[in-house]
GUKEFI-451924 format. One record per residue: x, y, z of N, C-alpha, C, O in turn; residue in one letter. Coordinates in steps of 0.2 Angstrom, whole numbers, padded with zeros to 4 digits, always signed. Layout:
N
XYZXYZXYZXYZA
...
***
This chain:
328
+0151+0335+0305+0155+0332+0299+0159+0341+0298+0164+0339+0295M
+0159+0348+0298+0160+0351+0298+0164+0354+0305+0166+0359+0305G
+0164+0350+0310+0167+0349+0315+0174+0346+0313+0180+0349+0314F
+0171+0340+0310+0179+0337+0308+0184+0337+0302+0189+0334+0301L
+0179+0343+0298+0183+0345+0294+0189+0352+0296+0194+0353+0294L
+0185+0355+0301+0190+0360+0305+0197+0357+0310+0203+0359+0309G
+0194+0353+0313+0197+0347+0314+0207+0344+0311+0212+0342+0313L
+0202+0345+0303+0207+0344+0299+0213+0347+0296+0219+0346+0295L
+0207+0352+0296+0211+0360+0294+0214+0362+0300+0214+0368+0299L
+0216+0361+0304+0218+0362+0312+0225+0358+0310+0230+0361+0310L
+0225+0350+0309+0228+0347+0310+0234+0349+0304+0240+0349+0305G
+0232+0350+0299+0236+0353+0293+0241+0358+0293+0247+0358+0290H
+0238+0363+0298+0242+0371+0298+0246+0369+0304+0249+0374+0307L
+0245+0364+0306+0251+0362+0313+0255+0358+0310+0261+0359+0311A
+0253+0354+0308+0261+0349+0304+0264+0355+0299+0270+0356+0298A
+0260+0359+0295+0264+0364+0292+0269+0369+0295+0274+0371+0291V
+0268+0370+0302+0274+0374+0307+0278+0370+0309+0284+0371+0308A
+0275+0363+0313+0281+0359+0316+0283+0354+0314+0286+0351+0317Y
+0282+0351+0305+0287+0349+0301+0282+0342+0303+0285+0337+0300G
+0277+0340+0307+0275+0332+0307+0267+0333+0309+0264+0338+0312H
+0265+0326+0306+0257+0327+0306+0254+0329+0315+0256+0326+0320P
+0250+0332+0315+0247+0333+0321+0241+0331+0323+0236+0332+0319I
+0240+0327+0330+0234+0324+0331+0228+0331+0333+0230+0335+0336L
+0222+0330+0331+0217+0335+0333+0212+0330+0335+0209+0326+0332E
+0210+0332+0343+0203+0330+0345+0199+0334+0352+0203+0338+0355A
+0193+0332+0355+0191+0337+0359+0195+0335+0364+0200+0332+0363P
+0193+0337+0368+0197+0335+0377+0190+0330+0380+0191+0327+0385E
+0182+0331+0378+0179+0328+0381+0173+0328+0377+0171+0332+0373S
+0170+0322+0377+0162+0320+0374+0160+0317+0379+0163+0313+0383V
+0151+0319+0377+0146+0318+0382+0140+0312+0377+0138+0315+0372T
+0138+0307+0379+0135+0301+0376+0130+0302+0377+0129+0307+0380G
+0125+0298+0376+0119+0296+0380+0118+0287+0379+0120+0283+0375I
+0116+0286+0386+0117+0279+0389+0111+0276+0383+0106+0279+0381W
+0113+0270+0381+0111+0266+0377+0111+0270+0369+0108+0267+0364K
+0114+0277+0369+0113+0278+0362+0122+0276+0359+0126+0272+0361G
+0122+0280+0353+0129+0278+0349+0134+0286+0351+0132+0291+0353N
+0139+0284+0350+0142+0291+0350+0150+0293+0346+0154+0288+0345I
+0151+0296+0344+0157+0295+0337+0162+0300+0342+0160+0306+0345N
+0169+0298+0344+0174+0303+0347+0179+0304+0341+0182+0300+0338I
+0182+0310+0341+0182+0315+0334+0191+0313+0335+0193+0314+0340P
+0195+0310+0331+0202+0311+0331+0204+0309+0323+0203+0304+0319C
+0208+0318+0322+0209+0319+0314+0216+0320+0317+0219+0320+0323T
+0219+0321+0308+0226+0324+0308+0227+0325+0301+0224+0321+0297Y
+0230+0331+0299+0232+0335+0291+0235+0330+0290+0240+0330+0293G
+0233+0325+0285+0240+0323+0279+0245+0327+0277+0244+0332+0275P
+0252+0322+0279+0258+0326+0276+0263+0323+0269+0265+0317+0269L
+0264+0326+0266+0267+0323+0261+0274+0320+0262+0279+0323+0263K
+0275+0314+0262+0281+0312+0265+0277+0306+0269+0278+0300+0267G
+0274+0307+0274+0273+0302+0280+0267+0299+0278+0262+0301+0276Y
+0270+0292+0280+0264+0286+0278+0260+0282+0284+0264+0278+0288T
+0254+0283+0286+0252+0280+0291+0253+0273+0293+0252+0269+0288Q
+0255+0271+0298+0256+0262+0299+0254+0259+0304+0254+0253+0304V
+0252+0262+0309+0249+0261+0314+0245+0265+0316+0248+0270+0317L
+0236+0263+0318+0233+0266+0323+0231+0262+0329+0229+0257+0329V
+0232+0264+0333+0228+0261+0340+0220+0265+0345+0218+0271+0344K
+0217+0261+0348+0215+0266+0353+0214+0261+0359+0213+0255+0359W
+0215+0265+0363+0217+0263+0369+0211+0266+0375+0210+0272+0375L
+0209+0262+0381+0204+0263+0387+0211+0263+0392+0217+0262+0391V
+0209+0265+0397+0211+0265+0402+0208+0262+0407+0202+0263+0408Q
+0212+0256+0411+0211+0253+0417+0217+0251+0422+0223+0249+0422R
+0213+0255+0427+0217+0255+0431+0223+0262+0431+0221+0268+0430G
+0231+0259+0432+0234+0264+0430+0237+0264+0422+0238+0269+0419S
+0237+0259+0421+0240+0257+0412+0233+0258+0407+0228+0255+0408D
+0234+0260+0402+0231+0258+0397+0229+0250+0393+0232+0245+0394P
+0225+0252+0390+0223+0246+0387+0222+0245+0379+0218+0249+0376V
+0225+0240+0376+0223+0243+0368+0215+0238+0366+0214+0232+0367T
+0212+0243+0364+0202+0240+0363+0203+0239+0357+0200+0234+0355I
+0206+0242+0351+0206+0242+0343+0215+0245+0341+0218+0250+0343F
+0215+0240+0336+0221+0242+0332+0220+0240+0325+0217+0235+0322L
+0223+0244+0322+0224+0243+0312+0232+0247+0311+0235+0252+0313R
+0233+0240+0306+0240+0240+0305+0239+0237+0299+0234+0235+0298D
+0244+0235+0294+0244+0233+0288+0240+0226+0286+0239+0225+0280S
+0239+0222+0290+0234+0217+0289+0227+0216+0290+0224+0211+0289S
+0222+0223+0293+0218+0227+0295+0215+0229+0301+0219+0233+0304G
+0210+0227+0303+0207+0229+0309+0206+0223+0312+0204+0218+0309D
+0206+0225+0320+0208+0221+0324+0207+0224+0333+0210+0228+0336H
+0201+0221+0334+0197+0222+0340+0199+0219+0345+0199+0213+0344I
+0202+0221+0351+0207+0218+0356+0202+0213+0364+0202+0207+0367Q
+0198+0217+0364+0192+0217+0370+0187+0213+0366+0186+0215+0360Q
+0184+0209+0369+0178+0207+0367+0171+0210+0370+0166+0207+0368A
+0170+0214+0373+0167+0219+0376+0165+0223+0372+0160+0226+0372K
+0169+0225+0367+0170+0229+0361+0168+0228+0356+0166+0233+0352Y
+0167+0221+0354+0167+0218+0348+0158+0219+0346+0154+0218+0351R
+0156+0220+0339+0149+0222+0336+0148+0228+0339+0142+0230+0339G
+0153+0234+0344+0151+0240+0345+0155+0244+0344+0155+0250+0346R
+0160+0243+0340+0165+0248+0341+0168+0247+0334+0169+0242+0332L
+0169+0255+0329+0170+0255+0323+0175+0262+0322+0173+0268+0325R
+0179+0262+0319+0185+0265+0317+0184+0267+0311+0185+0264+0306V
+0183+0275+0311+0184+0278+0303+0189+0277+0298+0194+0279+0300N
+0189+0274+0293+0195+0272+0285+0193+0275+0281+0198+0277+0277H
+0187+0278+0279+0184+0282+0272+0187+0288+0270+0188+0290+0264E
+0189+0292+0277+0193+0298+0272+0201+0296+0276+0201+0293+0282I
+0206+0299+0273+0213+0300+0275+0214+0305+0281+0213+0311+0279L
+0216+0305+0286+0217+0307+0292+0211+0309+0296+0211+0314+0299G
+0207+0306+0296+0200+0304+0299+0201+0296+0301+0201+0291+0298D
+0203+0297+0311+0203+0290+0312+0198+0289+0319+0200+0287+0325V
+0192+0292+0318+0188+0293+0323+0185+0290+0327+0184+0286+0322S
+0182+0287+0332+0181+0278+0335+0174+0280+0336+0173+0285+0340F
+0169+0277+0333+0161+0276+0337+0161+0272+0340+0163+0266+0338Q
+0157+0272+0347+0155+0267+0350+0148+0266+0351+0145+0271+0355L
+0145+0260+0349+0137+0261+0350+0134+0258+0355+0138+0255+0360N
+0128+0258+0356+0124+0259+0363+0129+0257+0370+0132+0253+0373T
+0128+0263+0371+0133+0266+0377+0130+0263+0383+0124+0261+0384L
+0134+0262+0387+0133+0256+0395+0136+0262+0399+0139+0267+0396E
+0134+0262+0406+0137+0267+0409+0145+0266+0412+0149+0270+0414M
+0145+0261+0411+0154+0259+0412+0159+0259+0407+0165+0258+0408D
+0157+0260+0402+0161+0266+0394+0163+0271+0400+0168+0274+0398D
+0162+0272+0402+0164+0282+0405+0172+0280+0408+0173+0276+0413R
+0176+0283+0402+0184+0282+0406+0187+0287+0398+0184+0290+0393N
+0194+0287+0401+0197+0289+0396+0200+0286+0389+0204+0281+0390H
+0198+0287+0383+0201+0285+0377+0207+0288+0376+0209+0294+0378Y
+0211+0284+0374+0216+0288+0368+0217+0285+0361+0218+0280+0358T
+0218+0292+0358+0218+0289+0351+0227+0290+0348+0231+0295+0348C
+0229+0284+0346+0234+0287+0344+0237+0282+0336+0235+0277+0333E
+0243+0288+0335+0243+0286+0326+0250+0285+0326+0253+0288+0330V
+0253+0282+0322+0260+0281+0321+0261+0281+0314+0259+0277+0311T
+0265+0287+0310+0268+0287+0303+0276+0284+0303+0280+0283+0308W
+0277+0283+0296+0283+0281+0295+0286+0290+0291+0282+0292+0286R
+0292+0293+0292+0294+0298+0289+0297+0298+0285+0301+0294+0284T
+0298+0304+0278+0301+0301+0273+0309+0299+0275+0313+0296+0271P
+0310+0299+0280+0317+0297+0279+0318+0290+0283+0323+0289+0286S
+0314+0287+0283+0311+0279+0286+0309+0279+0295+0307+0275+0299G
+0312+0284+0296+0309+0283+0307+0302+0282+0305+0299+0282+0300N
+0301+0282+0313+0294+0281+0314+0293+0288+0320+0297+0290+0324Q
+0285+0291+0318+0282+0296+0323+0276+0294+0325+0271+0294+0321V
+0276+0294+0334+0269+0291+0336+0267+0298+0339+0271+0302+0343V
+0261+0300+0338+0256+0303+0342+0249+0302+0345+0245+0298+0342R
+0248+0304+0351+0242+0303+0354+0238+0309+0358+0241+0315+0359D
+0231+0307+0360+0228+0313+0359+0221+0309+0365+0217+0305+0362K
+0221+0310+0373+0220+0308+0379+0208+0311+0379+0206+0317+0381I
+0206+0307+0377+0199+0310+0379+0194+0308+0382+0192+0303+0380I
+0192+0311+0387+0188+0308+0391+0178+0307+0390+0174+0312+0391D
+0178+0302+0389+0172+0299+0388+0165+0299+0395+0166+0297+0400L
+0160+0302+0392+0155+0303+0399+0149+0302+0395+0147+0304+0390R
+0146+0297+0399+0140+0295+0398+0133+0296+0402+0134+0295+0408V
+0129+0298+0401+0122+0302+0404+0115+0298+0404+0113+0296+0398Q
+0112+0298+0409+0103+0294+0408+0101+0302+0404+0104+0307+0405K
+0098+0300+0401+0093+0305+0396+0086+0307+0397+0083+0304+0392V
+0083+0309+0401+0075+0306+0401+0072+0309+0396+0074+0314+0393S
+0065+0306+0394+0063+0305+0387+0060+0313+0386+0059+0315+0392V
+0059+0317+0380+0057+0325+0380+0050+0323+0379+0047+0317+0379S
+0048+0329+0377+0041+0328+0374+0040+0327+0367+0041+0331+0362K
+0038+0323+0366+0037+0321+0357+0034+0324+0354+0029+0327+0357P
+0035+0326+0348+0033+0330+0341+0030+0326+0335+0032+0322+0331T
+0025+0328+0335+0022+0326+0330+0020+0327+0322+0017+0332+0321V
+0022+0325+0317+0024+0327+0312+0022+0323+0304+0018+0318+0305T
+0023+0324+0298+0019+0322+0295+0026+0323+0287+0028+0329+0285T
+0028+0319+0285+0031+0319+0279+0029+0320+0272+0033+0319+0268G
+0022+0323+0272+0018+0323+0265+0019+0333+0265+0018+0337+0270S
+0019+0334+0260+0018+0341+0259+0012+0343+0258+0010+0347+0254G
+0008+0340+0262+0001+0341+0261-0002+0343+0270-0007+0345+0271Y
+0003+0342+0275+0004+0345+0280-0002+0339+0283-0001+0333+0282G
-0007+0341+0287-0012+0336+0291-0020+0337+0287-0025+0335+0289F
-0019+0339+0280-0025+0339+0279-0024+0336+0272-0018+0338+0270T
-0027+0332+0269-0025+0326+0268-0032+0325+0260-0037+0328+0261V
-0029+0321+0254-0035+0320+0251-0037+0309+0252-0033+0305+0253P
-0044+0310+0253-0045+0302+0254-0041+0297+0246-0041+0297+0240Q
-0039+0294+0250-0035+0289+0245-0027+0290+0244-0024+0287+0241G
-0025+0294+0248-0017+0296+0249-0012+0292+0254-0013+0293+0261M
-0009+0288+0252-0003+0286+0257+0000+0291+0261+0004+0295+0257R
-0001+0292+0269+0002+0296+0273+0003+0294+0278-0001+0290+0281I
+0009+0297+0284+0010+0292+0289+0011+0299+0293+0013+0304+0290S
+0008+0299+0301+0010+0305+0306+0017+0302+0311+0017+0296+0313L
+0021+0305+0311+0028+0302+0313+0029+0305+0321+0028+0311+0323Q
+0031+0299+0327+0030+0303+0333+0036+0303+0337+0038+0298+0340C
+0040+0309+0337+0049+0309+0338+0050+0310+0344+0047+0315+0346Q
+0054+0306+0352+0056+0311+0356+0063+0308+0357+0065+0302+0356A
+0069+0313+0360+0073+0313+0361+0074+0308+0370+0069+0308+0374R
+0080+0306+0369+0081+0303+0377+0085+0297+0376+0088+0295+0371G
+0086+0293+0383+0089+0286+0381+0085+0282+0376+0079+0282+0377S
+0088+0279+0373+0083+0273+0369+0085+0267+0374+0090+0267+0378P
+0081+0262+0373+0074+0262+0368+0068+0267+0370+0067+0268+0376P
+0065+0271+0364+0061+0274+0368+0053+0269+0364+0053+0268+0358I
+0049+0268+0369+0043+0266+0367+0036+0272+0366+0035+0277+0370S
+0032+0271+0360+0029+0274+0357+0022+0272+0358+0021+0266+0358Y
+0016+0276+0359+0009+0274+0358+0005+0278+0356+0005+0284+0359V
+0000+0278+0349-0004+0282+0346-0011+0282+0350-0014+0277+0352W
-0012+0286+0350-0022+0286+0352-0026+0291+0347-0024+0295+0343Y
-0031+0292+0348-0036+0295+0344-0042+0296+0348-0045+0291+0350K
-0044+0304+0350-0048+0308+0352-0055+0302+0351-0055+0297+0347E
-0060+0304+0356-0067+0301+0356-0071+0306+0354-0068+0311+0352Q
-0080+0305+0354-0083+0310+0356-0085+0307+0361-0083+0302+0363T
-0091+0314+0364-0094+0312+0370-0092+0312+0376-0095+0312+0381N
-0085+0314+0376-0080+0314+0382-0079+0307+0384-0077+0305+0390N
-0079+0302+0379-0074+0296+0379-0068+0298+0379-0066+0303+0376Q
-0065+0290+0383-0058+0289+0386-0054+0288+0375-0058+0286+0370E
-0049+0289+0375-0046+0291+0369-0046+0283+0367-0048+0279+0371P
-0044+0281+0361-0042+0274+0358-0036+0274+0359-0033+0279+0360T
-0032+0268+0359-0026+0266+0357-0028+0263+0351-0033+0259+0349K
-0021+0266+0347-0024+0263+0339-0018+0259+0337-0018+0254+0334I
-0010+0262+0341-0004+0257+0337+0001+0259+0343-0001+0263+0348A
+0008+0254+0342+0013+0254+0346+0019+0257+0344+0023+0258+0348T
+0018+0258+0338+0024+0261+0334+0026+0269+0334+0021+0273+0335L
+0030+0270+0333+0034+0278+0331+0030+0282+0325+0031+0289+0324S
+0027+0279+0320+0025+0280+0313+0019+0274+0314+0018+0268+0316T
+0012+0281+0312+0005+0278+0309+0005+0278+0304+0006+0284+0302L
+0006+0273+0301+0002+0274+0292-0003+0272+0289-0006+0266+0288L
-0005+0278+0286-0011+0278+0283-0011+0275+0276-0008+0279+0272F
-0015+0269+0273-0014+0268+0268-0018+0262+0265-0018+0256+0266K
-0022+0266+0261-0024+0273+0261-0028+0274+0267-0031+0270+0270P
-0028+0284+0267-0030+0287+0270-0037+0287+0268-0038+0287+0262A
-0045+0286+0273-0049+0286+0273-0052+0293+0276-0049+0297+0278L
-0059+0293+0275-0062+0301+0276-0065+0300+0285-0065+0305+0289V
-0066+0292+0287-0066+0289+0293-0060+0291+0298-0060+0292+0304A
-0053+0292+0292-0047+0290+0297-0046+0298+0301-0042+0299+0305D
-0050+0303+0298-0049+0311+0301-0053+0312+0308-0059+0310+0310S
-0047+0316+0312-0049+0315+0317-0044+0318+0323-0042+0324+0321G
-0042+0317+0328-0038+0322+0334-0034+0314+0335-0036+0308+0335Y
-0030+0316+0335-0023+0313+0337-0018+0314+0342-0015+0319+0342Y
-0016+0309+0345-0010+0313+0349-0005+0307+0352-0009+0302+0353F
+0001+0306+0354+0005+0300+0356+0009+0301+0361+0011+0307+0362C
+0011+0295+0366+0015+0294+0370+0021+0293+0370+0023+0288+0366T
+0026+0295+0375+0033+0292+0374+0036+0292+0379+0037+0297+0383A
+0039+0284+0380+0041+0281+0385+0048+0279+0387+0049+0274+0385K
+0053+0282+0390+0060+0279+0388+0062+0276+0396+0058+0276+0401G
+0069+0275+0396+0070+0270+0402+0071+0275+0408+0071+0273+0414R
+0073+0281+0405+0071+0286+0412+0069+0292+0410+0069+0294+0405V
+0065+0295+0416+0059+0299+0418+0053+0295+0416+0053+0289+0414G
+0047+0301+0416+0041+0299+0415+0038+0299+0406+0041+0301+0401S
+0032+0296+0406+0030+0296+0402+0028+0303+0398+0024+0306+0401E
+0029+0305+0393+0027+0312+0389+0021+0310+0386+0018+0304+0385Q
+0018+0317+0384+0013+0317+0379+0014+0324+0373+0016+0330+0373R
+0011+0320+0368+0012+0327+0361+0005+0331+0362+0001+0330+0366S
+0005+0336+0358+0003+0340+0356-0004+0337+0354-0004+0331+0354N
-0010+0339+0353-0015+0337+0350-0016+0338+0342-0016+0344+0340I
-0016+0335+0338-0016+0337+0331-0021+0335+0330-0025+0330+0332V
-0024+0341+0324-0030+0338+0320-0031+0336+0312-0031+0340+0307K
-0032+0328+0312-0027+0324+0304-0035+0327+0301-0040+0326+0305F
-0035+0329+0295-0042+0330+0291-0041+0326+0285-0036+0328+0281V
-0046+0320+0281-0046+0318+0275-0050+0320+0272-0055+0322+0276V
-0052+0322+0264-0056+0327+0260-0058+0320+0256-0055+0316+0253K
-0065+0321+0256-0069+0315+0252-0068+0317+0245-0072+0320+0243D
-0061+0315+0241-0061+0316+0234-0066+0315+0229-0066+0318+0224S
-0072+0311+0231-0076+0309+0227-0081+0314+0226-0084+0315+0220S
-0082+0317+0232-0085+0326+0231-0083+0329+0228-0087+0333+0225K
-0077+0330+0227-0072+0334+0223-0074+0334+0215-0075+0339+0211L
-0074+0328+0215-0075+0327+0207-0083+0328+0206-0086+0329+0201L
-0085+0328+0210-0094+0328+0207-0094+0334+0205-0096+0335+0200E
-0090+0342+0211-0090+0347+0212-0091+0348+0202-0096+0350+0198T
-0084+0345+0201-0080+0350+0197-0084+0347+0188-0082+0349+0182K
-0090+0339+0189-0092+0338+0185-0098+0340+0184-0101+0339+0179T
-0101+0343+0189-0109+0347+0186-0108+0353+0182-0103+0357+0182E
-0114+0351+0179-0116+0357+0174-0115+0362+0178-0115+0362+0184P
-0113+0368+0172-0114+0375+0176-0118+0377+0180-0124+0375+0177P
-0119+0381+0185-0125+0382+0188-0124+0390+0190-0118+0392+0191T
-0129+0393+0190-0130+0402+0191-0129+0401+0199-0133+0397+0201T
-0124+0404+0203-0122+0404+0210-0124+0412+0211-0119+0415+0209M
-0129+0417+0215-0129+0423+0218-0129+0424+0223-0133+0422+0227Q
-0124+0429+0226-0122+0432+0232-0122+0437+0232-0117+0440+0230S
-0129+0440+0235-0129+0447+0234-0126+0453+0239-0128+0452+0245P
-0123+0456+0239-0118+0463+0243-0122+0470+0240-0123+0472+0235M
-0122+0472+0247-0123+0480+0248-0117+0484+0246-0111+0483+0248E
-0119+0488+0242-0113+0491+0239-0117+0498+0239-0123+0497+0239V
-0113+0506+0240-0115+0509+0242-0115+0514+0235-0110+0515+0232N
-0122+0519+0234-0121+0521+0225-0114+0525+0224-0111+0526+0218S
-0112+0528+0231-0109+0534+0229-0102+0530+0228-0101+0524+0229S
-0097+0535+0225-0091+0534+0221-0084+0530+0229-0078+0528+0229W
-0088+0530+0234-0082+0529+0241-0085+0521+0242-0084+0519+0248G
-0087+0518+0239-0090+0512+0241-0083+0505+0242-0078+0505+0238W
-0083+0500+0247-0078+0497+0246-0079+0489+0247-0084+0487+0250T
-0076+0485+0245-0079+0480+0244-0072+0474+0248-0066+0474+0246T
-0073+0471+0253-0070+0465+0256-0071+0458+0254-0076+0455+0256E
-0063+0455+0250-0065+0448+0248-0060+0444+0253-0054+0444+0252V
-0063+0439+0257-0061+0437+0264-0056+0432+0259-0050+0433+0261D
-0056+0428+0254-0054+0423+0252-0049+0425+0245-0044+0429+0245D
-0051+0421+0241-0049+0421+0235-0057+0419+0229-0062+0417+0232Y
-0055+0420+0221-0057+0416+0218-0055+0411+0215-0051+0413+0211L
-0055+0407+0216-0054+0400+0213-0054+0396+0207-0058+0391+0209G
-0052+0395+0201-0053+0393+0198-0051+0387+0195-0045+0386+0193K
-0057+0383+0193-0053+0376+0191-0059+0374+0184-0062+0379+0181T
-0057+0368+0181-0060+0367+0174-0064+0361+0173-0062+0356+0176S
-0069+0361+0171-0073+0355+0171-0076+0356+0163-0081+0359+0162A
-0071+0354+0157-0074+0354+0149-0071+0360+0146-0065+0362+0146G
-0078+0362+0142-0075+0368+0141-0076+0375+0145-0074+0381+0143P
-0081+0372+0153-0083+0379+0154-0080+0380+0159-0076+0376+0161E
-0079+0386+0162-0075+0391+0166-0078+0390+0174-0083+0395+0175N
-0077+0387+0178-0080+0388+0187-0076+0391+0190-0070+0391+0190I
-0080+0396+0192-0076+0401+0198-0080+0399+0205-0086+0400+0207Y
-0076+0397+0207-0079+0395+0216-0076+0402+0219-0070+0404+0219E
-0082+0404+0224-0081+0409+0230-0082+0407+0236-0087+0405+0238V
-0075+0409+0239-0076+0408+0246-0078+0411+0249-0082+0408+0253A
-0079+0418+0250-0082+0421+0253-0084+0431+0250-0078+0433+0248S
-0087+0434+0250-0088+0441+0248-0092+0446+0254-0098+0445+0256V
-0088+0450+0256-0094+0454+0260-0092+0461+0260-0086+0463+0261H
-0097+0464+0260-0096+0472+0257-0099+0478+0263-0104+0478+0266A
-0095+0482+0262-0097+0487+0269-0098+0493+0265-0094+0495+0261R
-0102+0497+0267-0105+0505+0265-0099+0511+0268-0099+0513+0274E
-0096+0512+0264-0090+0517+0265-0092+0523+0270-0088+0527+0273A
-0099+0523+0271-0102+0530+0274-0110+0528+0275-0113+0525+0271N
-0112+0530+0281-0120+0528+0284-0124+0530+0279-0130+0528+0278D
-0122+0535+0274-0127+0538+0272-0127+0536+0264-0122+0534+0261S
-0134+0538+0261-0133+0536+0251-0138+0532+0253-0140+0530+0258G
-0140+0529+0244-0142+0521+0244-0139+0517+0242-0133+0518+0239E
-0141+0513+0243-0137+0507+0240-0143+0503+0236-0149+0504+0235T
-0138+0497+0233-0140+0495+0227-0136+0486+0229-0133+0483+0234M
-0139+0482+0222-0136+0474+0227-0135+0474+0219-0138+0475+0214R
-0127+0470+0220-0125+0467+0212-0123+0462+0214-0120+0460+0220V
-0123+0458+0209-0124+0448+0210-0117+0447+0209-0114+0451+0206N
-0113+0443+0211-0108+0438+0209-0110+0431+0207-0112+0428+0212I
-0108+0429+0201-0110+0425+0198-0103+0418+0199-0098+0418+0196F
-0105+0413+0203-0100+0407+0200-0098+0404+0193-0092+0402+0191A
-0103+0406+0189-0100+0403+0182-0105+0405+0179-0111+0407+0181S
-0102+0407+0172-0108+0409+0168-0108+0416+0168-0105+0420+0172G
-0114+0418+0163-0116+0425+0163-0123+0425+0167-0126+0420+0168C
-0126+0431+0168-0131+0434+0170-0136+0439+0164-0133+0443+0160S
-0142+0437+0164-0143+0441+0161-0151+0447+0164-0156+0450+0162S
-0148+0446+0171-0151+0451+0173-0146+0455+0178-0147+0454+0184E
-0142+0458+0174-0136+0464+0177-0141+0469+0178-0147+0470+0175E
-0138+0473+0183-0143+0479+0186-0139+0484+0180-0133+0483+0179P
-0146+0490+0176-0143+0493+0172-0137+0498+0174-0133+0499+0170A
-0138+0501+0181-0133+0507+0182-0129+0504+0185-0128+0507+0190S
-0125+0500+0184-0119+0498+0187-0117+0493+0181-0121+0489+0180W
-0111+0492+0178-0107+0487+0177-0098+0485+0178-0093+0488+0176T
-0099+0480+0181-0092+0479+0182-0090+0475+0178-0093+0470+0175L
-0080+0477+0175-0081+0473+0170-0073+0472+0172-0071+0475+0177S
-0068+0470+0169-0062+0466+0168-0062+0470+0158-0065+0468+0153N
-0056+0478+0159-0055+0479+0154-0051+0472+0146-0051+0471+0140D
-0046+0469+0154-0042+0466+0152-0044+0458+0148-0040+0455+0144D
-0050+0457+0150-0053+0448+0149-0055+0450+0139-0057+0456+0138S
-0055+0447+0136-0059+0448+0131-0065+0443+0130-0066+0441+0124D
-0068+0440+0136-0073+0437+0136-0079+0440+0141-0076+0444+0145E
-0086+0439+0141-0089+0443+0146-0091+0438+0153-0093+0433+0153P
-0089+0442+0157-0091+0438+0165-0083+0435+0168-0080+0437+0173C
-0081+0431+0162-0073+0426+0163-0070+0431+0166-0070+0437+0164L
-0066+0429+0170-0058+0434+0172-0061+0439+0174-0059+0444+0171G
-0068+0441+0179-0069+0450+0182-0064+0448+0188-0061+0443+0190R
-0063+0454+0190-0060+0456+0197-0066+0459+0200-0069+0464+0197E
-0069+0456+0206-0075+0460+0211-0069+0462+0217-0071+0465+0222Y
***
């Protein structure tokens, strides 16, 4: 789209400079065998000039042959070979780009974009551009595996999610999905589509997956293995609804003021009725030096303990409730 807008702007500037609409098109374009191609051809609309005729021609021997004609009666495809494959843009004034679908190797040729305008004086002006169309056979690329979910490859049970296998190359491209097995067994073939859909995802679907892609050209390509994890949502629910319990994770703390504490992850807060539950990922402590006495400090997952050490009190002055909201 940006390229087409650039051509339209150049055409408009040229029209202002020379007084007539000027066609803009690349010298050559390259398409993929069995794929689709868009051949740009644009001009900057000029006040007083009316487009009356659009032609696309292809070189046959020494003479060009019309394959598309647009006039006051509509669009006309003149050659049977192009019917159902050819389309010329008409949505944007000044854009008469040519789209050709399902490219064949014999579509390689020189194509001519020709536009006729009626001038303010009633005369006609004709401009044309010749574009060289090249067609290549492209081997299939190594496929990539993606998921459209914001969860990535770790999702809760019951969620509808899909894994997508994508590769580039000359179409059609065939895809196969596999799931790795345990005990060094051969992977299991589970699908022959580009998209592997779980509706819904179950814990049993967890595992290691990969896909392969095979095109018209080149050898079969294999993706990297991805780890797909489905978490048991029922267990998560049980954790949230259990009554508060006291969980202690002792850690060694040096009695001098030089002690430090390392928290590997975070304290995640969840809600279960009126109680506040804190999930402790992991807490480690190290001594600041090799000497001095050490003592234990208990971290509680929920509620308060009545067995707090007398000589140490860790608190958060910003919290109105004891124990809750503390940062260690």
